VMD Tcl script that builds the backbone (N, CA, C; Angstrom):
set m [mol new atoms 546]
animate dup $m
set s [atomselect $m all]
$s set {name element resname resid chain x y z} {
  {N N MET 1 A -18.372 -8.128 -24.593}
  {CA C MET 1 A -18.273 -7.584 -23.241}
  {C C MET 1 A -19.641 -7.691 -22.570}
  {N N THR 2 A -19.650 -8.203 -21.355}
  {CA C THR 2 A -20.909 -8.306 -20.627}
  {C C THR 2 A -21.153 -7.013 -19.870}
  {N N HIS 3 A -22.411 -6.653 -19.790}
  {CA C HIS 3 A -22.781 -5.459 -19.041}
  {C C HIS 3 A -23.321 -5.889 -17.694}
  {N N ARG 4 A -22.707 -5.403 -16.645}
  {CA C ARG 4 A -23.176 -5.713 -15.307}
  {C C ARG 4 A -24.340 -4.785 -14.982}
  {N N THR 5 A -25.288 -5.320 -14.280}
  {CA C THR 5 A -26.416 -4.511 -13.827}
  {C C THR 5 A -26.090 -3.987 -12.438}
  {N N ILE 6 A -26.246 -2.702 -12.249}
  {CA C ILE 6 A -26.025 -2.098 -10.932}
  {C C ILE 6 A -27.189 -2.512 -10.051}
  {N N HIS 7 A -26.853 -3.168 -8.955}
  {CA C HIS 7 A -27.874 -3.679 -8.045}
  {C C HIS 7 A -27.502 -3.271 -6.621}
  {N N ILE 8 A -28.414 -2.607 -5.948}
  {CA C ILE 8 A -28.202 -2.192 -4.563}
  {C C ILE 8 A -28.848 -3.240 -3.667}
  {N N GLU 9 A -28.046 -3.811 -2.773}
  {CA C GLU 9 A -28.528 -4.857 -1.876}
  {C C GLU 9 A -28.614 -4.331 -0.447}
  {N N PRO 10 A -29.512 -4.910 0.356}
  {CA C PRO 10 A -29.540 -4.536 1.775}
  {C C PRO 10 A -28.184 -4.834 2.419}
  {N N TYR 11 A -27.869 -4.109 3.481}
  {CA C TYR 11 A -26.598 -4.325 4.176}
  {C C TYR 11 A -26.443 -5.796 4.535}
  {N N ASP 12 A -25.222 -6.299 4.363}
  {CA C ASP 12 A -24.910 -7.692 4.667}
  {C C ASP 12 A -23.662 -7.734 5.544}
  {N N PRO 13 A -23.778 -8.220 6.792}
  {CA C PRO 13 A -22.603 -8.306 7.672}
  {C C PRO 13 A -21.474 -9.160 7.082}
  {N N ALA 14 A -21.796 -10.012 6.126}
  {CA C ALA 14 A -20.755 -10.831 5.489}
  {C C ALA 14 A -19.751 -9.973 4.737}
  {N N TRP 15 A -20.135 -8.743 4.374}
  {CA C TRP 15 A -19.195 -7.856 3.686}
  {C C TRP 15 A -17.981 -7.586 4.563}
  {N N VAL 16 A -18.199 -7.393 5.859}
  {CA C VAL 16 A -17.078 -7.144 6.779}
  {C C VAL 16 A -16.199 -8.389 6.874}
  {N N GLU 17 A -16.834 -9.555 6.943}
  {CA C GLU 17 A -16.064 -10.806 6.998}
  {C C GLU 17 A -15.223 -10.968 5.738}
  {N N ARG 18 A -15.822 -10.645 4.593}
  {CA C ARG 18 A -15.078 -10.759 3.335}
  {C C ARG 18 A -13.885 -9.807 3.322}
  {N N PHE 19 A -14.128 -8.549 3.768}
  {CA C PHE 19 A -13.011 -7.600 3.850}
  {C C PHE 19 A -11.915 -8.141 4.776}
  {N N THR 20 A -12.305 -8.653 5.931}
  {CA C THR 20 A -11.325 -9.136 6.906}
  {C C THR 20 A -10.452 -10.232 6.297}
  {N N HIS 21 A -11.068 -11.156 5.585}
  {CA C HIS 21 A -10.317 -12.231 4.933}
  {C C HIS 21 A -9.367 -11.660 3.877}
  {N N LEU 22 A -9.897 -10.791 3.005}
  {CA C LEU 22 A -9.061 -10.186 1.960}
  {C C LEU 22 A -7.946 -9.344 2.580}
  {N N GLY 23 A -8.294 -8.583 3.602}
  {CA C GLY 23 A -7.322 -7.707 4.254}
  {C C GLY 23 A -6.158 -8.467 4.861}
  {N N ARG 24 A -6.453 -9.614 5.463}
  {CA C ARG 24 A -5.373 -10.434 6.037}
  {C C ARG 24 A -4.404 -10.895 4.954}
  {N N ASP 25 A -4.961 -11.341 3.832}
  {CA C ASP 25 A -4.096 -11.776 2.729}
  {C C ASP 25 A -3.269 -10.611 2.187}
  {N N LEU 26 A -3.908 -9.449 2.066}
  {CA C LEU 26 A -3.189 -8.267 1.567}
  {C C LEU 26 A -2.075 -7.854 2.529}
  {N N ARG 27 A -2.364 -7.873 3.827}
  {CA C ARG 27 A -1.348 -7.498 4.822}
  {C C ARG 27 A -0.182 -8.472 4.772}
  {N N ALA 28 A -0.475 -9.757 4.686}
  {CA C ALA 28 A 0.601 -10.761 4.652}
  {C C ALA 28 A 1.461 -10.596 3.411}
  {N N THR 29 A 0.851 -10.233 2.293}
  {CA C THR 29 A 1.577 -10.118 1.031}
  {C C THR 29 A 2.314 -8.788 0.916}
  {N N LEU 30 A 1.678 -7.707 1.349}
  {CA C LEU 30 A 2.272 -6.378 1.168}
  {C C LEU 30 A 3.180 -5.958 2.314}
  {N N ALA 31 A 2.988 -6.548 3.479}
  {CA C ALA 31 A 3.786 -6.217 4.674}
  {C C ALA 31 A 3.865 -4.700 4.869}
  {N N ASP 32 A 5.084 -4.173 5.006}
  {CA C ASP 32 A 5.262 -2.750 5.327}
  {C C ASP 32 A 5.027 -1.811 4.147}
  {N N VAL 33 A 4.865 -2.337 2.945}
  {CA C VAL 33 A 4.538 -1.476 1.796}
  {C C VAL 33 A 3.182 -0.817 2.045}
  {N N ALA 34 A 2.266 -1.565 2.670}
  {CA C ALA 34 A 0.938 -1.036 3.004}
  {C C ALA 34 A 1.007 -0.373 4.372}
  {N N LEU 35 A 0.996 0.949 4.391}
  {CA C LEU 35 A 1.040 1.669 5.658}
  {C C LEU 35 A -0.306 1.589 6.377}
  {N N ARG 36 A -1.376 1.470 5.591}
  {CA C ARG 36 A -2.729 1.243 6.105}
  {C C ARG 36 A -3.460 0.370 5.099}
  {N N ILE 37 A -4.389 -0.432 5.609}
  {CA C ILE 37 A -5.328 -1.172 4.758}
  {C C ILE 37 A -6.692 -0.970 5.392}
  {N N ASP 38 A -7.595 -0.325 4.660}
  {CA C ASP 38 A -8.898 0.049 5.220}
  {C C ASP 38 A -10.048 -0.395 4.336}
  {N N HIS 39 A -11.133 -0.785 4.981}
  {CA C HIS 39 A -12.398 -1.076 4.314}
  {C C HIS 39 A -13.103 0.263 4.134}
  {N N ILE 40 A -13.360 0.641 2.893}
  {CA C ILE 40 A -13.998 1.927 2.596}
  {C C ILE 40 A -15.255 1.669 1.765}
  {N N GLY 41 A -15.949 2.726 1.435}
  {CA C GLY 41 A -17.134 2.613 0.609}
  {C C GLY 41 A -18.344 2.165 1.409}
  {N N SER 42 A -19.436 1.989 0.712}
  {CA C SER 42 A -20.714 1.705 1.373}
  {C C SER 42 A -20.724 0.387 2.131}
  {N N THR 43 A -20.001 -0.637 1.652}
  {CA C THR 43 A -20.008 -1.919 2.366}
  {C C THR 43 A -19.294 -1.818 3.713}
  {N N ALA 44 A -18.603 -0.721 3.968}
  {CA C ALA 44 A -17.903 -0.510 5.228}
  {C C ALA 44 A -18.753 0.240 6.249}
  {N N VAL 45 A -19.996 0.575 5.886}
  {CA C VAL 45 A -20.875 1.339 6.778}
  {C C VAL 45 A -22.010 0.421 7.235}
  {N N PRO 46 A -21.984 -0.017 8.493}
  {CA C PRO 46 A -23.039 -0.902 8.975}
  {C C PRO 46 A -24.430 -0.307 8.745}
  {N N GLY 47 A -25.311 -1.157 8.198}
  {CA C GLY 47 A -26.683 -0.748 7.967}
  {C C GLY 47 A -26.952 -0.095 6.625}
  {N N LEU 48 A -25.906 0.205 5.845}
  {CA C LEU 48 A -26.090 0.910 4.579}
  {C C LEU 48 A -26.221 -0.083 3.422}
  {N N ALA 49 A -27.311 0.039 2.673}
  {CA C ALA 49 A -27.461 -0.772 1.460}
  {C C ALA 49 A -26.367 -0.366 0.472}
  {N N ALA 50 A -25.947 -1.327 -0.354}
  {CA C ALA 50 A -24.807 -1.050 -1.231}
  {C C ALA 50 A -24.769 -2.026 -2.394}
  {N N LYS 51 A -23.971 -1.671 -3.402}
  {CA C LYS 51 A -23.583 -2.658 -4.398}
  {C C LYS 51 A -22.675 -3.640 -3.652}
  {N N PRO 52 A -22.775 -4.934 -3.934}
  {CA C PRO 52 A -21.954 -5.902 -3.207}
  {C C PRO 52 A -20.515 -5.952 -3.726}
  {N N VAL 53 A -19.845 -4.816 -3.626}
  {CA C VAL 53 A -18.457 -4.672 -4.067}
  {C C VAL 53 A -17.645 -4.229 -2.859}
  {N N ILE 54 A -16.621 -4.975 -2.521}
  {CA C ILE 54 A -15.766 -4.601 -1.399}
  {C C ILE 54 A -14.713 -3.627 -1.913}
  {N N ASP 55 A -14.716 -2.414 -1.340}
  {CA C ASP 55 A -13.696 -1.416 -1.666}
  {C C ASP 55 A -12.656 -1.434 -0.563}
  {N N ILE 56 A -11.416 -1.564 -0.976}
  {CA C ILE 56 A -10.295 -1.596 -0.039}
  {C C ILE 56 A -9.331 -0.495 -0.431}
  {N N GLN 57 A -8.969 0.310 0.557}
  {CA C GLN 57 A -7.970 1.353 0.321}
  {C C GLN 57 A -6.666 0.924 0.979}
  {N N ILE 58 A -5.617 0.926 0.181}
  {CA C ILE 58 A -4.278 0.638 0.694}
  {C C ILE 58 A -3.487 1.935 0.599}
  {N N SER 59 A -3.026 2.397 1.758}
  {CA C SER 59 A -2.256 3.641 1.802}
  {C C SER 59 A -0.776 3.302 1.768}
  {N N VAL 60 A -0.060 4.000 0.878}
  {CA C VAL 60 A 1.361 3.747 0.669}
  {C C VAL 60 A 2.133 5.052 0.802}
  {N N ALA 61 A 3.452 4.940 0.890}
  {CA C ALA 61 A 4.294 6.130 1.023}
  {C C ALA 61 A 4.357 6.921 -0.275}
  {N N ALA 62 A 4.293 6.236 -1.426}
  {CA C ALA 62 A 4.381 6.904 -2.726}
  {C C ALA 62 A 3.680 6.045 -3.780}
  {N N LEU 63 A 3.098 6.717 -4.770}
  {CA C LEU 63 A 2.416 6.002 -5.859}
  {C C LEU 63 A 3.379 5.516 -6.939}
  {N N GLU 64 A 4.550 6.093 -6.991}
  {CA C GLU 64 A 5.572 5.686 -7.957}
  {C C GLU 64 A 6.848 5.398 -7.185}
  {N N PRO 65 A 7.544 4.359 -7.531}
  {CA C PRO 65 A 7.223 3.362 -8.541}
  {C C PRO 65 A 6.076 2.463 -8.073}
  {N N VAL 66 A 5.394 1.839 -9.019}
  {CA C VAL 66 A 4.243 1.000 -8.698}
  {C C VAL 66 A 4.636 -0.436 -8.332}
  {N N ASP 67 A 5.808 -0.879 -8.741}
  {CA C ASP 67 A 6.172 -2.284 -8.545}
  {C C ASP 67 A 6.122 -2.766 -7.094}
  {N N PRO 68 A 6.484 -1.947 -6.080}
  {CA C PRO 68 A 6.414 -2.476 -4.706}
  {C C PRO 68 A 5.026 -2.959 -4.292}
  {N N PHE 69 A 3.957 -2.413 -4.884}
  {CA C PHE 69 A 2.618 -2.938 -4.589}
  {C C PHE 69 A 2.006 -3.680 -5.782}
  {N N ARG 70 A 2.362 -3.292 -7.001}
  {CA C ARG 70 A 1.786 -3.946 -8.175}
  {C C ARG 70 A 2.172 -5.419 -8.241}
  {N N VAL 71 A 3.436 -5.707 -8.079}
  {CA C VAL 71 A 3.912 -7.084 -8.204}
  {C C VAL 71 A 3.245 -7.995 -7.173}
  {N N PRO 72 A 3.243 -7.653 -5.872}
  {CA C PRO 72 A 2.574 -8.538 -4.910}
  {C C PRO 72 A 1.071 -8.674 -5.161}
  {N N LEU 73 A 0.406 -7.582 -5.556}
  {CA C LEU 73 A -1.030 -7.672 -5.819}
  {C C LEU 73 A -1.314 -8.555 -7.031}
  {N N GLU 74 A -0.501 -8.432 -8.067}
  {CA C GLU 74 A -0.689 -9.293 -9.234}
  {C C GLU 74 A -0.408 -10.756 -8.886}
  {N N GLU 75 A 0.538 -10.997 -7.961}
  {CA C GLU 75 A 0.797 -12.375 -7.516}
  {C C GLU 75 A -0.433 -12.966 -6.830}
  {N N LEU 76 A -1.241 -12.114 -6.175}
  {CA C LEU 76 A -2.496 -12.563 -5.558}
  {C C LEU 76 A -3.621 -12.688 -6.592}
  {N N GLY 77 A -3.354 -12.272 -7.828}
  {CA C GLY 77 A -4.350 -12.391 -8.884}
  {C C GLY 77 A -5.093 -11.110 -9.213}
  {N N TYR 78 A -4.832 -10.038 -8.471}
  {CA C TYR 78 A -5.523 -8.771 -8.742}
  {C C TYR 78 A -5.054 -8.210 -10.086}
  {N N VAL 79 A -5.959 -7.527 -10.755}
  {CA C VAL 79 A -5.708 -7.004 -12.093}
  {C C VAL 79 A -5.461 -5.498 -12.008}
  {N N TYR 80 A -4.267 -5.087 -12.390}
  {CA C TYR 80 A -3.893 -3.659 -12.372}
  {C C TYR 80 A -4.585 -2.948 -13.524}
  {N N ARG 81 A -5.236 -1.858 -13.218}
  {CA C ARG 81 A -5.916 -1.055 -14.233}
  {C C ARG 81 A -5.095 0.210 -14.472}
  {N N ALA 82 A -4.063 0.087 -15.266}
  {CA C ALA 82 A -3.153 1.197 -15.543}
  {C C ALA 82 A -3.866 2.353 -16.235}
  {N N ASP 83 A -5.011 2.060 -16.866}
  {CA C ASP 83 A -5.757 3.093 -17.586}
  {C C ASP 83 A -6.703 3.892 -16.688}
  {N N ASN 84 A -6.658 3.661 -15.379}
  {CA C ASN 84 A -7.513 4.403 -14.452}
  {C C ASN 84 A -7.287 5.911 -14.638}
  {N N PRO 85 A -8.353 6.679 -14.853}
  {CA C PRO 85 A -8.177 8.109 -15.125}
  {C C PRO 85 A -7.867 8.957 -13.895}
  {N N GLU 86 A -8.025 8.406 -12.690}
  {CA C GLU 86 A -7.737 9.177 -11.475}
  {C C GLU 86 A -6.237 9.131 -11.191}
  {N N HIS 87 A -5.581 10.250 -11.286}
  {CA C HIS 87 A -4.124 10.300 -11.116}
  {C C HIS 87 A -3.687 10.324 -9.663}
  {N N THR 88 A -4.644 10.387 -8.727}
  {CA C THR 88 A -4.302 10.394 -7.308}
  {C C THR 88 A -4.389 9.006 -6.687}
  {N N LYS 89 A -4.562 7.992 -7.539}
  {CA C LYS 89 A -4.579 6.621 -7.031}
  {C C LYS 89 A -4.133 5.662 -8.117}
  {N N ARG 90 A -3.804 4.460 -7.681}
  {CA C ARG 90 A -3.588 3.344 -8.581}
  {C C ARG 90 A -4.723 2.365 -8.255}
  {N N TYR 91 A -5.213 1.660 -9.258}
  {CA C TYR 91 A -6.454 0.911 -9.112}
  {C C TYR 91 A -6.293 -0.528 -9.582}
  {N N PHE 92 A -6.847 -1.446 -8.801}
  {CA C PHE 92 A -6.825 -2.871 -9.101}
  {C C PHE 92 A -8.228 -3.435 -8.952}
  {N N ARG 93 A -8.511 -4.474 -9.736}
  {CA C ARG 93 A -9.788 -5.179 -9.638}
  {C C ARG 93 A -9.534 -6.606 -9.180}
  {N N GLU 94 A -10.620 -7.272 -8.830}
  {CA C GLU 94 A -10.559 -8.639 -8.328}
  {C C GLU 94 A -9.937 -9.581 -9.359}
  {N N PRO 95 A -9.401 -10.692 -8.874}
  {CA C PRO 95 A -8.937 -11.722 -9.808}
  {C C PRO 95 A -10.120 -12.226 -10.648}
  {N N PRO 96 A -9.875 -12.657 -11.873}
  {CA C PRO 96 A -10.962 -13.176 -12.711}
  {C C PRO 96 A -11.758 -14.268 -11.984}
  {N N GLY 97 A -13.085 -14.130 -12.018}
  {CA C GLY 97 A -13.962 -15.106 -11.390}
  {C C GLY 97 A -14.203 -14.903 -9.905}
  {N N ALA 98 A -13.480 -14.003 -9.273}
  {CA C ALA 98 A -13.641 -13.755 -7.837}
  {C C ALA 98 A -14.754 -12.724 -7.610}
  {N N PRO 99 A -15.316 -12.686 -6.401}
  {CA C PRO 99 A -16.321 -11.656 -6.098}
  {C C PRO 99 A -15.738 -10.251 -6.302}
  {N N ARG 100 A -16.608 -9.326 -6.667}
  {CA C ARG 100 A -16.181 -7.957 -6.986}
  {C C ARG 100 A -15.421 -7.319 -5.822}
  {N N THR 101 A -14.235 -6.830 -6.155}
  {CA C THR 101 A -13.362 -6.159 -5.193}
  {C C THR 101 A -12.634 -5.047 -5.934}
  {N N HIS 102 A -12.637 -3.869 -5.356}
  {CA C HIS 102 A -11.890 -2.744 -5.915}
  {C C HIS 102 A -10.809 -2.367 -4.910}
  {N N ILE 103 A -9.577 -2.314 -5.391}
  {CA C ILE 103 A -8.471 -1.900 -4.526}
  {C C ILE 103 A -7.967 -0.550 -5.009}
  {N N HIS 104 A -8.007 0.403 -4.096}
  {CA C HIS 104 A -7.588 1.771 -4.367}
  {C C HIS 104 A -6.279 2.009 -3.609}
  {N N ILE 105 A -5.205 2.245 -4.328}
  {CA C ILE 105 A -3.908 2.537 -3.713}
  {C C ILE 105 A -3.766 4.060 -3.703}
  {N N ARG 106 A -3.607 4.631 -2.515}
  {CA C ARG 106 A -3.483 6.085 -2.411}
  {C C ARG 106 A -2.324 6.444 -1.487}
  {N N LYS 107 A -1.794 7.637 -1.714}
  {CA C LYS 107 A -0.672 8.111 -0.904}
  {C C LYS 107 A -1.164 8.518 0.482}
  {N N LEU 108 A -0.523 7.976 1.501}
  {CA C LEU 108 A -0.876 8.274 2.886}
  {C C LEU 108 A -0.858 9.784 3.128}
  {N N GLY 109 A -1.920 10.289 3.720}
  {CA C GLY 109 A -2.006 11.703 4.078}
  {C C GLY 109 A -2.552 12.598 2.989}
  {N N SER 110 A -2.726 12.079 1.778}
  {CA C SER 110 A -3.256 12.907 0.694}
  {C C SER 110 A -4.752 13.130 0.889}
  {N N PHE 111 A -5.271 14.161 0.229}
  {CA C PHE 111 A -6.704 14.433 0.296}
  {C C PHE 111 A -7.492 13.225 -0.185}
  {N N SER 112 A -7.065 12.626 -1.297}
  {CA C SER 112 A -7.815 11.492 -1.848}
  {C C SER 112 A -7.789 10.289 -0.907}
  {N N GLN 113 A -6.788 10.184 -0.073}
  {CA C GLN 113 A -6.717 9.096 0.905}
  {C C GLN 113 A -7.592 9.397 2.118}
  {N N GLN 114 A -7.633 10.647 2.540}
  {CA C GLN 114 A -8.413 11.032 3.715}
  {C C GLN 114 A -9.918 11.066 3.442}
  {N N PHE 115 A -10.305 11.483 2.225}
  {CA C PHE 115 A -11.710 11.671 1.866}
  {C C PHE 115 A -12.564 10.435 2.160}
  {N N PRO 116 A -12.212 9.234 1.647}
  {CA C PRO 116 A -13.087 8.080 1.901}
  {C C PRO 116 A -13.108 7.660 3.364}
  {N N LEU 117 A -12.034 7.895 4.096}
  {CA C LEU 117 A -12.016 7.547 5.520}
  {C C LEU 117 A -12.930 8.483 6.309}
  {N N LEU 118 A -12.867 9.782 6.006}
  {CA C LEU 118 A -13.740 10.745 6.677}
  {C C LEU 118 A -15.204 10.450 6.358}
  {N N LEU 119 A -15.509 10.234 5.092}
  {CA C LEU 119 A -16.888 9.960 4.701}
  {C C LEU 119 A -17.398 8.689 5.389}
  {N N ARG 120 A -16.606 7.637 5.382}
  {CA C ARG 120 A -16.995 6.386 6.042}
  {C C ARG 120 A -17.261 6.601 7.525}
  {N N ASP 121 A -16.334 7.264 8.212}
  {CA C ASP 121 A -16.485 7.465 9.651}
  {C C ASP 121 A -17.669 8.366 9.973}
  {N N TYR 122 A -17.880 9.391 9.161}
  {CA C TYR 122 A -19.023 10.284 9.356}
  {C C TYR 122 A -20.331 9.507 9.213}
  {N N LEU 123 A -20.453 8.701 8.169}
  {CA C LEU 123 A -21.682 7.933 7.966}
  {C C LEU 123 A -21.889 6.901 9.074}
  {N N ARG 124 A -20.817 6.351 9.580}
  {CA C ARG 124 A -20.938 5.359 10.656}
  {C C ARG 124 A -21.551 5.958 11.918}
  {N N VAL 125 A -21.296 7.222 12.171}
  {CA C VAL 125 A -21.821 7.834 13.404}
  {C C VAL 125 A -23.023 8.743 13.154}
  {N N HIS 126 A -23.491 8.825 11.918}
  {CA C HIS 126 A -24.668 9.626 11.575}
  {C C HIS 126 A -25.668 8.771 10.794}
  {N N PRO 127 A -26.334 7.840 11.472}
  {CA C PRO 127 A -27.231 6.912 10.772}
  {C C PRO 127 A -28.399 7.603 10.061}
  {N N ALA 128 A -28.745 8.812 10.455}
  {CA C ALA 128 A -29.829 9.523 9.761}
  {C C ALA 128 A -29.447 9.859 8.321}
  {N N GLU 129 A -28.161 9.838 8.010}
  {CA C GLU 129 A -27.695 10.111 6.639}
  {C C GLU 129 A -27.923 8.911 5.700}
  {N N LEU 130 A -28.120 7.722 6.265}
  {CA C LEU 130 A -28.158 6.516 5.443}
  {C C LEU 130 A -29.417 6.384 4.578}
  {N N PRO 131 A -30.634 6.551 5.117}
  {CA C PRO 131 A -31.817 6.363 4.253}
  {C C PRO 131 A -31.852 7.280 3.022}
  {N N PRO 132 A -31.543 8.574 3.136}
  {CA C PRO 132 A -31.556 9.383 1.910}
  {C C PRO 132 A -30.500 8.936 0.889}
  {N N TYR 133 A -29.350 8.502 1.380}
  {CA C TYR 133 A -28.304 8.035 0.471}
  {C C TYR 133 A -28.753 6.737 -0.215}
  {N N GLU 134 A -29.343 5.821 0.558}
  {CA C GLU 134 A -29.855 4.586 -0.038}
  {C C GLU 134 A -30.902 4.890 -1.106}
  {N N ASP 135 A -31.810 5.809 -0.808}
  {CA C ASP 135 A -32.845 6.173 -1.781}
  {C C ASP 135 A -32.211 6.692 -3.068}
  {N N LEU 136 A -31.209 7.554 -2.919}
  {CA C LEU 136 A -30.513 8.096 -4.087}
  {C C LEU 136 A -29.860 6.971 -4.886}
  {N N LYS 137 A -29.155 6.079 -4.203}
  {CA C LYS 137 A -28.467 4.989 -4.903}
  {C C LYS 137 A -29.460 4.095 -5.643}
  {N N ARG 138 A -30.579 3.774 -5.023}
  {CA C ARG 138 A -31.580 2.925 -5.676}
  {C C ARG 138 A -32.174 3.631 -6.904}
  {N N ARG 139 A -32.461 4.917 -6.778}
  {CA C ARG 139 A -33.018 5.675 -7.896}
  {C C ARG 139 A -32.021 5.733 -9.052}
  {N N LEU 140 A -30.758 6.029 -8.725}
  {CA C LEU 140 A -29.738 6.129 -9.773}
  {C C LEU 140 A -29.426 4.775 -10.405}
  {N N ALA 141 A -29.487 3.701 -9.622}
  {CA C ALA 141 A -29.283 2.363 -10.188}
  {C C ALA 141 A -30.398 2.035 -11.179}
  {N N ALA 142 A -31.615 2.491 -10.880}
  {CA C ALA 142 A -32.735 2.272 -11.813}
  {C C ALA 142 A -32.575 3.128 -13.072}
  {N N GLU 143 A -32.045 4.349 -12.901}
  {CA C GLU 143 A -31.855 5.243 -14.049}
  {C C GLU 143 A -30.673 4.841 -14.925}
  {N N HIS 144 A -29.634 4.269 -14.320}
  {CA C HIS 144 A -28.398 3.924 -15.032}
  {C C HIS 144 A -28.017 2.465 -14.741}
  {N N PRO 145 A -28.891 1.509 -15.062}
  {CA C PRO 145 A -28.643 0.128 -14.627}
  {C C PRO 145 A -27.386 -0.520 -15.202}
  {N N HIS 146 A -26.894 -0.032 -16.348}
  {CA C HIS 146 A -25.720 -0.647 -16.979}
  {C C HIS 146 A -24.596 0.359 -17.235}
  {N N ASP 147 A -24.678 1.513 -16.601}
  {CA C ASP 147 A -23.690 2.579 -16.840}
  {C C ASP 147 A -23.103 3.043 -15.513}
  {N N GLY 148 A -22.055 2.325 -15.081}
  {CA C GLY 148 A -21.424 2.644 -13.809}
  {C C GLY 148 A -20.873 4.048 -13.748}
  {N N ALA 149 A -20.348 4.545 -14.864}
  {CA C ALA 149 A -19.792 5.899 -14.871}
  {C C ALA 149 A -20.893 6.930 -14.658}
  {N N ALA 150 A -22.020 6.761 -15.322}
  {CA C ALA 150 A -23.135 7.704 -15.150}
  {C C ALA 150 A -23.700 7.615 -13.737}
  {N N TYR 151 A -23.794 6.415 -13.213}
  {CA C TYR 151 A -24.270 6.202 -11.842}
  {C C TYR 151 A -23.374 6.953 -10.845}
  {N N THR 152 A -22.074 6.774 -10.998}
  {CA C THR 152 A -21.115 7.428 -10.095}
  {C C THR 152 A -21.159 8.944 -10.260}
  {N N GLU 153 A -21.172 9.409 -11.489}
  {CA C GLU 153 A -21.216 10.855 -11.764}
  {C C GLU 153 A -22.455 11.488 -11.137}
  {N N ALA 154 A -23.585 10.801 -11.210}
  {CA C ALA 154 A -24.833 11.349 -10.667}
  {C C ALA 154 A -24.813 11.427 -9.137}
  {N N LYS 155 A -23.943 10.656 -8.499}
  {CA C LYS 155 A -23.832 10.715 -7.036}
  {C C LYS 155 A -22.936 11.850 -6.550}
  {N N LEU 156 A -22.169 12.470 -7.438}
  {CA C LEU 156 A -21.189 13.481 -7.012}
  {C C LEU 156 A -21.794 14.627 -6.201}
  {N N PRO 157 A -22.925 15.215 -6.588}
  {CA C PRO 157 A -23.473 16.294 -5.746}
  {C C PRO 157 A -23.735 15.827 -4.306}
  {N N TRP 158 A -24.233 14.607 -4.157}
  {CA C TRP 158 A -24.462 14.086 -2.802}
  {C C TRP 158 A -23.139 13.993 -2.043}
  {N N PHE 159 A -22.100 13.476 -2.693}
  {CA C PHE 159 A -20.794 13.349 -2.024}
  {C C PHE 159 A -20.287 14.705 -1.546}
  {N N TRP 160 A -20.335 15.715 -2.395}
  {CA C TRP 160 A -19.792 17.018 -2.024}
  {C C TRP 160 A -20.623 17.682 -0.934}
  {N N GLN 161 A -21.937 17.522 -0.967}
  {CA C GLN 161 A -22.766 18.069 0.114}
  {C C GLN 161 A -22.475 17.343 1.429}
  {N N THR 162 A -22.337 16.052 1.366}
  {CA C THR 162 A -22.107 15.263 2.573}
  {C C THR 162 A -20.708 15.493 3.119}
  {N N ILE 163 A -19.716 15.634 2.253}
  {CA C ILE 163 A -18.356 15.849 2.764}
  {C C ILE 163 A -18.247 17.203 3.451}
  {N N ARG 164 A -19.057 18.176 3.046}
  {CA C ARG 164 A -19.077 19.455 3.767}
  {C C ARG 164 A -19.555 19.245 5.209}
  {N N ARG 165 A -20.629 18.459 5.361}
  {CA C ARG 165 A -21.125 18.165 6.711}
  {C C ARG 165 A -20.100 17.329 7.480}
  {N N ALA 166 A -19.476 16.385 6.786}
  {CA C ALA 166 A -18.467 15.555 7.439}
  {C C ALA 166 A -17.271 16.394 7.886}
  {N N ASP 167 A -16.878 17.364 7.063}
  {CA C ASP 167 A -15.761 18.226 7.442}
  {C C ASP 167 A -16.122 19.074 8.658}
  {N N ALA 168 A -17.335 19.608 8.697}
  {CA C ALA 168 A -17.764 20.382 9.877}
  {C C ALA 168 A -17.736 19.490 11.118}
  {N N TRP 169 A -18.193 18.254 10.972}
  {CA C TRP 169 A -18.153 17.298 12.082}
  {C C TRP 169 A -16.705 17.021 12.490}
  {N N ALA 170 A -15.818 16.841 11.505}
  {CA C ALA 170 A -14.405 16.578 11.805}
  {C C ALA 170 A -13.789 17.754 12.551}
  {N N GLN 171 A -14.112 18.980 12.116}
  {CA C GLN 171 A -13.570 20.170 12.784}
  {C C GLN 171 A -14.082 20.268 14.216}
  {N N ALA 172 A -15.353 19.925 14.425}
  {CA C ALA 172 A -15.954 20.031 15.761}
  {C C ALA 172 A -15.470 18.934 16.704}
  {N N THR 173 A -15.103 17.785 16.141}
  {CA C THR 173 A -14.732 16.651 16.994}
  {C C THR 173 A -13.234 16.380 17.029}
  {N N GLY 174 A -12.474 17.016 16.128}
  {CA C GLY 174 A -11.041 16.700 16.033}
  {C C GLY 174 A -10.791 15.357 15.391}
  {N N TRP 175 A -11.697 14.936 14.500}
  {CA C TRP 175 A -11.579 13.632 13.851}
  {C C TRP 175 A -10.210 13.426 13.229}
  {N N GLU 176 A -9.702 12.250 13.419}
  {CA C GLU 176 A -8.530 11.749 12.708}
  {C C GLU 176 A -8.837 10.298 12.381}
  {N N PRO 177 A -8.249 9.755 11.316}
  {CA C PRO 177 A -8.475 8.346 11.043}
  {C C PRO 177 A -8.008 7.498 12.221}
  {N N GLY 178 A -8.787 6.504 12.573}
  {CA C GLY 178 A -8.374 5.571 13.608}
  {C C GLY 178 A -7.282 4.665 13.080}
  {N N PRO 179 A -6.971 3.613 13.802}
  {CA C PRO 179 A -5.933 2.697 13.314}
  {C C PRO 179 A -6.383 1.996 12.036}
  {N N SER 180 A -5.429 1.515 11.295}
  {CA C SER 180 A -5.677 0.738 10.082}
  {C C SER 180 A -6.600 -0.423 10.420}
  {N N ASP 181 A -7.497 -0.759 9.487}
  {CA C ASP 181 A -8.421 -1.874 9.709}
  {C C ASP 181 A -7.724 -3.228 9.741}
  {N N VAL 182 A -6.572 -3.332 9.101}
  {CA C VAL 182 A -5.808 -4.593 9.095}
  {C C VAL 182 A -4.356 -4.259 9.383}
}
mol reanalyze $m
mol bondsrecalc $m
mol representation Tube
mol addrep $m
């Protein structure tokens, strides 16, 4: 098994182009099964340094049965990770040899579906939040260069502190997710 090194790269506008291309293929393949297809995670926040991994959230009516989305995604070459420990989503990885892509299937309207959209939108309109987050990510990547689980776990306090601010912003502005990205 090869160990990937966690590497934080400066923001790259090509990430949006890559999402757009992938999103079009996903929309064409999933049709109405995908109620929303959104670019989430750090690569979806202009100006934010990130691991060069495109995170895509596909919102569906129900997580079970999995075949309505599993079969079409596997036909596109995505690899279903049935062993994913998060029970509020179904998880797929990029086809072998393709650039890193994580597909998160979540139930429309659930907390786990709303959380990444709120965080993304909050960061997009609060650029002062980006430098401290980048600093944290770079420090943690240096501390855990080959341990993605430890890297992610170490970011949790930042996520919970930031989501509190994002929730206050959502309450003050009446935030709701905008239209699906694709």
